[in-house]
N, C-alpha and C positions, 0 to 999 in steps of 0.2 A: 428900298423896302421890297421884300420878296413875299410872294404868295405861292400857294400850291396849285391854284386854278385861275384861269381867266374868267372872271365873273363881274367885271366892273358894272356898276349900276348908277345911273343918275340919282342924285339925292332926292329922296322922297318917292322914288319909283317903286311900283309893286310888281314883283316877278310873276308872270303868267306861266312860264315854263322854266324849270331848273334842270339843266343838263350837267351831270357830274361824271367826269372820268369816262366818258363814253368811248368804247372801243368796238369797232365793227370789222370783222374779218370775213372774207369770202374764200371759199375753196376754189382754186383754179387748177387747171391741168386737164389732160384728156381723160375721157370717161374710163378708158381701159388702162391708163397709166398712173404714175404717181401724181398725187395732188399736193399742193402746198397752200398755206394760208397767205392771202394778200390782205394786209391791213389797210383799210380805206378810211377809217376814222381812228385817230390815234390820241386817246386820252383828251377828248374834247370836254371842256367845261364852259358853260355859257348860260347866262340868264337872258330870257326874252321878256321884256316888261309889258305890262298892260298898256295898250294904246300907242305903242311906239312902232316905228318902222326901222328895222335893222337890216342892212344889206350884208349878204355873204358874198365877198368879193375874192376873185382869184382866177387863175388860168384854168383851162379845161383839165380835168383829172385831179383837181385839188380836193375834191370831196364835198363840194357845195351841195349838189343835188342829193347825194347820199345822206348828208346831214339833214336836209329838209325833209326827206322821206322818212328818216328815222324819227323825227319829231312827231310825225303822224302815225307811227307804228307800222309803217310799210316795210321797214327793215328792222327785225329784232336785233338788239345789241348783243355782242359777244360778252361784254361786261360793262359795268357802269350803270347809270340810271338816267331816265328822262321822266320828270314828274310834272304834271299839269295841276296848277292850283285850282281848287274848286271855285265855282262862282261865288260871289259875295252873298251873304245871308239874305239880302233883300231880293236877290234875283232868283227866278225859278231854277231848280236843279235840272241840269241836262247831262247827258252822257258826254264823256270826253270826245267821242267821235263827232258829236254835233259842234263842239267848240273849235275844232281844228279842221280846216278845209284846204284844198290845193287848187291852184290854177296852173295849167301846164304850158309848156313852151309853144306847141303847135296847136292853135285853136281848132283847126279842121279835124285833126286826128283824135282830138279829145271828145268829139261827139259821134254818136252812132249815126252813120249816114242814112239808115232806114227809118229813123225817128225824126219827127219835127223837133225843132229846138225847144218848143214849149213842152213837149213830152219829156225831153231829157231834163229840163229844169224842174218839172213837176214830179219826177220820180222820187227824189228824196222826201218831198212833201207827202206823197202817198205812203212811202215805206215807214217813215219815222213819225209823222205828225197826224196821220190818219184823217186828213181833212176831207170834207165833202167836195164834190166836183164844183159846186158853186164857189166854195171858198178857195179852191185851187185856182180857178179862173181869175178871181180877184187878186190872189197872191201873185200869180204870174204877171198880171198887168202892173202891180206895184213893183215887183223885182225888176222887170224890164225898164220901167220908168226910172228907177234909181240909177241905172247904168246908161241912161240916155237913149233907150230904144222904145218905140211905141208898141202897144199891145199886139199889133198885127204881125210882128216878127215871131210871135209864138207859133204861127202856122207855117213858117218857112222851114225848109230843109237846110242842112248845113251848106250844101253846095250852092244854095241860092243867096248866100250872104258873103260879104267881104271879110277879109281877115280881121279887120278892126271890129266889125259888127259881131263876129263870132267870139272874139275875145271879150267883148262886153257881155255877151250872153254867158260865156264861161264864168265871168265874175258874178253875174246874176245867179247862176247855179250854185256857186260857192256861198253866196249870201243867203240861200234859201232857208238854212237851218239856224240863222242868226249866230254865226261863229264869233268867237272872241279873237281868233287868229287865222290868217290865211297865208299859206306858203305859196309864193308866186315864183315859179321856176323859169327864168329867162322869158318872162311873160310878154315882152315887147320886141324880142330880138328878131322875130320873123315879120315884123310889121314895117310899113313905110315910115319914113322919118316923121311926117306930119301926123300920121295916125298914132305913132308911138307917143308923141307928146300928149295927145288927147287921152290915151289910156293911162299914162303916168299921172296926169292931172286928176283923172277919175279916181285912181288909187289914193292919191293924196287927199282928195276931197272926202272919200269914204273914211279914211283914217281920222281926219280932223273932226268930221261931223258926227261920226258914230263910234269913235274910239276903238275901231277894230285894229288890232295889231297886225303887222305884215312882216314876214320874213321874205325879203326880196333877193333872189339868187341872180347874180349877174357877173359878167366879166367886164362890163362897161363902166368905167370910172365916172363918166359924165352922168349916167343914169343914177349911180349910187349917190353922187354928190347932190343931185337935184332932189332925190326922193327921200333919202334916209336920214334918220336922226343919229344913228350910230352905224359903224361899219366894222365887220369882223373880217380880217384878211386871212385867207386860208392858203396853205401850201402843203401839198402831199399829206392831207388828212389832219393837219394841225392848224390851230389858230395861232398865227404868229404876231398879230397886232389887233387891238380892239380899242375903240374909243369913239367920241363924237366925230361925225364925218368930216367936219371942217378941220378939226385938229389933226386927224390922221392924214388928210389930204395935204394940208399946209405944212405940217411938221412931222413927217413920217420918221419913226425911229428905227424900225426894222429895215435892213438893207433890201429885202425883197419888196416891201412896200415902196421904198424909195425907187427901186428899179421900175415898178409899175408907173409911178408918177413921172419918171424920166421918159419912159416909153410914150406916155401920153403927150409929152412936150416935143416928141420927135427925136429924142436921143435914143440910140440903139441900146437894147437891153443886153445883159450878159448872156452869151449864147451857148455856153457849155452844156453838155447833156446833163439832165437832172437825174439824180439817183435818190432812192429812199434810204435813210439811215436808221438802223435799229437802235443805235446808242446815242448818237449826237444829233446835231441840227441837220434836218433834211436839206437845207439850203446851202450847207457849208461848201460843197464842191462848185457851186456857182457864185459864191459870195466873194467880192473883192476885199472884204474886210475880215475874212475868216481868220481866226486864231487857231493854234494847234489843238486846243481842247475842244473846239467847235465840232470836230469830227468824232469825238469820243464821249462827250458829256452833253446831255440834253439841258439847254438853258431853262432856268425857272422864269417865272413871270416877274417883270419889274414894273412898278408903278411909275407913271410919268404924269404928275398932276393928280387931280381928283379921280378921274374916270378914264384915263388913257393908259393902256398897258401894252407891253410887248415882251417877246421872248428873244433875247439876243445878248451875247457877252460883250459885243463891241458895236453898240448902236450908232446910227448916223448922228 
C-alpha cells in the first residue's frame, strides 16, 4: 500500500498540526560570492495529534530542530504548508502563537541574565494576557508549583539556579499561555542523568494530566523510547520512518533506523560519508541494502500495519 505523504495517525486521534510537503531551503555561500540553495527540509508531511508526544529522532544535521522551529513559524517555508487546528468550540479562542511554545536545549542561555526568573516567566503574561500585578504573582506561584519549584524561585537570577531548576523554569514559562503544544529541543541533553530523568517524568506528567502535546527533538533512542507515543526518524531533511515508538524500535523497517538500533546495541554503524541526493534516497550511499534504483528514484511511503510507515525499496 503506497501513499504520497507520511501522516500515519492512531485511530481516533485528532490532528493539532498538519504539515504537508514542507520544503525549507537556506541560501548559503559567501556574501560576495555565488550562493546556492541548501534544502534542509525535503517534502516533509506529518500530523501531530492532540495530546500526544512525538519524538523527532536522528543524527545531528537531520533537520529535527529546523522542523521544530518551522512548526512555530520561526522558519518560513519555501513551499508546502503547516496548519494549526483551531481550538475546540468549547475552548476560548486564542492566537496560534499562544498555542505553540518552545523549550530550548540550554536552559541558561534561554533566560536573560539581567532579569529574575520570575520576570522572564511573567513577561508573556504581561504582553498577552494583560494581567494585574497581583494576578501575575498568583499565576507565577501556580506555574512554578506545576513544575516542582516553590514560589521563592521567582526572585532568583538564572546563575543562582541549577540546570535542572532552570529547565523546570523554562517549562513553566512555556506553560504560561496555556499552550496546546510544546516543542522541546534536546531539552535534557545538557543535564545530569538523575536530573534528566526528573525532567522527562515532568514532561510525561504534564502531557498525561493536562493533555499538552509535545514534539520532543532528540538523538537519544532511550529518551525517545521512554517518553514518546510515536517516533519520526529523520535523515537529511526527510522522514524515513514513522510509527508507534515500540514498533519502530523493535521492528525497524528502514535500514537507517535499523542502523541506529544496532548502534544502540554496540554494533558499529555504517561509516561511509553521507551525501544528500536530489533524486533518490539520501541514505543510498551508506545503505548496505541499496538497490540500483535507490540512487535515482525517491521511494514512496509504504504502510506496515495500521500506523507504521517507512520510505524504502528494500526494507529490513
